[in-house]
C-alpha positions as CSV (number, residue, x, y, z in Angstrom):
1,M,22.3,-11.8,23.6
2,S,21.6,-15.3,22.3
3,Y,18.2,-16.6,21.2
4,T,16.6,-20.0,21.3
5,E,15.5,-21.6,18.0
6,E,11.9,-20.6,18.8
7,E,12.9,-16.9,19.3
8,R,15.0,-16.5,16.2
9,G,13.3,-14.3,13.6
10,K,10.5,-13.2,15.8
11,Y,9.8,-9.6,16.9
12,Y,10.5,-8.7,20.5
13,S,8.7,-5.5,21.0
14,K,5.5,-4.8,19.1
15,D,5.8,-1.1,20.2
16,R,9.3,-0.9,18.7
17,L,7.9,-2.2,15.4
18,K,5.8,0.9,15.3
19,Q,8.7,3.3,15.8
20,I,9.6,5.2,12.7
21,I,13.2,6.1,11.9
22,S,13.3,9.4,10.0
23,F,16.0,10.2,7.4
24,E,15.1,13.8,7.6
25,G,18.1,16.1,7.4
26,I,20.6,13.5,6.0
27,K,20.4,14.5,2.3
28,R,24.0,14.3,1.1
29,L,26.3,16.0,-1.3
30,N,23.8,18.7,-2.3
31,R,22.2,16.1,-4.5
32,N,19.1,14.0,-4.2
33,I,20.8,11.3,-2.1
34,T,19.1,10.2,1.1
35,P,19.4,7.0,3.2
36,T,17.2,4.1,2.4
37,D,16.3,1.0,4.3
38,I,16.2,-2.7,3.3
39,D,13.6,-4.9,4.9
40,A,15.6,-8.1,5.2
41,L,19.0,-9.5,4.5
42,I,20.3,-13.1,4.6
43,D,24.1,-13.4,4.6
44,Y,25.5,-16.8,3.6
45,N,28.9,-16.4,5.2
46,G,29.8,-13.6,2.8
47,N,29.6,-15.9,-0.2
48,A,26.0,-15.1,-1.2
49,F,23.4,-12.6,-0.1
50,I,19.6,-12.3,-0.4
51,F,18.1,-8.9,0.1
52,N,14.4,-8.3,0.4
53,E,12.3,-5.2,0.0
54,T,8.6,-5.7,0.9
55,K,5.8,-3.2,0.3
56,Y,2.1,-3.1,0.8
57,K,0.5,-4.1,-2.5
58,D,0.0,-0.6,-3.8
59,A,2.9,1.2,-2.2
60,P,5.6,2.4,-4.7
61,F,9.1,0.9,-4.9
62,H,10.9,4.2,-5.5
63,E,13.6,4.4,-8.2
64,G,16.2,5.7,-5.7
65,Q,15.8,2.7,-3.5
66,R,16.0,0.3,-6.4
67,M,19.2,2.0,-7.6
68,A,20.7,1.7,-4.1
69,I,19.9,-2.0,-3.9
70,E,21.3,-2.6,-7.4
71,N,24.5,-0.8,-6.5
72,V,25.0,-2.9,-3.3
73,I,24.3,-6.1,-5.2
74,N,26.5,-5.2,-8.1
75,G,29.4,-4.3,-5.8
76,L,29.1,-7.6,-3.9
77,C,29.1,-9.5,-7.2
78,R,32.1,-7.6,-8.5
79,N,34.0,-8.6,-5.4
80,G,33.3,-12.3,-5.8
81,S,30.0,-12.9,-4.0
82,D,26.7,-13.6,-5.5
83,A,23.6,-11.6,-4.5
84,C,20.0,-10.9,-5.4
85,C,17.1,-8.9,-4.1
86,F,13.4,-10.0,-4.0
87,Y,10.8,-7.3,-4.4
88,S,7.7,-8.7,-2.6
89,I,4.3,-7.4,-1.7
90,H,1.7,-8.2,1.0
91,E,-1.9,-7.2,1.8
92,I,-1.7,-7.4,5.6
93,P,-3.7,-4.7,7.5
94,I,-1.5,-2.1,9.1
95,N,-2.3,-3.3,12.6
96,E,-1.1,-6.8,11.9
97,I,2.4,-8.2,11.6
98,V,3.7,-9.1,8.1
99,I,5.2,-12.5,8.0
100,L,8.0,-12.1,5.4
101,K,8.1,-15.8,4.3
102,N,4.5,-15.5,3.0
103,C,4.9,-12.3,1.0
104,I,4.6,-12.7,-2.8
105,V,7.6,-12.0,-5.0
106,L,7.0,-9.9,-8.0
107,E,10.5,-9.1,-9.1
108,I,14.1,-10.4,-8.5
109,Y,17.2,-8.4,-9.2
110,H,20.1,-10.8,-10.1
111,N,22.9,-10.7,-12.7
112,G,22.4,-7.0,-13.4
113,C,18.7,-6.8,-14.1
114,W,15.3,-7.0,-12.6
115,H,13.3,-10.1,-13.6
116,K,9.5,-9.9,-13.4
117,Y,7.5,-12.9,-12.1
118,D,3.8,-13.7,-12.0
119,G,3.4,-13.6,-8.2
120,S,2.8,-17.3,-7.7
121,N,5.8,-17.8,-5.4
122,T,6.5,-16.6,-1.9
123,V,9.7,-15.2,-0.4
124,L,10.4,-18.5,1.3
125,Q,9.9,-20.5,-2.0
126,W,12.4,-18.1,-3.8
127,I,14.9,-18.4,-0.9
128,E,14.8,-22.2,-1.4
129,V,15.3,-21.8,-5.2
130,Y,18.4,-19.6,-4.7
131,E,19.8,-21.8,-2.0
132,K,19.6,-24.8,-4.3
133,F,21.0,-22.7,-7.3
134,W,24.0,-21.5,-5.3
135,S,24.6,-25.0,-3.8
136,D,24.5,-26.5,-7.2
137,K,27.1,-23.9,-8.3
138,G,29.4,-24.9,-5.5
139,I,28.9,-21.8,-3.5
140,K,29.4,-22.6,0.2
141,L,26.3,-21.5,2.1
């Protein structure tokens, strides 16, 4: 299925947005390993990646999810790509759609550690920062 420019990035079924995917019963290796989700991913032709995890302002960003994201990013970087993850928050009521570009970034994982920020920049603003950074480094986006 192909999309028009106006359709790209929009939701298609508000009812499907409400559908929960449960990870119940998939705990692995008799350890405390369960699947996790990532809210957004931008793939720049395999050369660079931006992951995003967005939470409601007071929802926890659990350690297991942080570790999984770190492991994916570290693996990509070991294999020659660059990657980062934005941890962002929103205050949108549960019955409204969260527009990712407007969410506020509090932390970014890059180069092996989480960097804390004051929350003055949005996801879109940080995407633009990283695109410029990678472009200036000669990474083909």
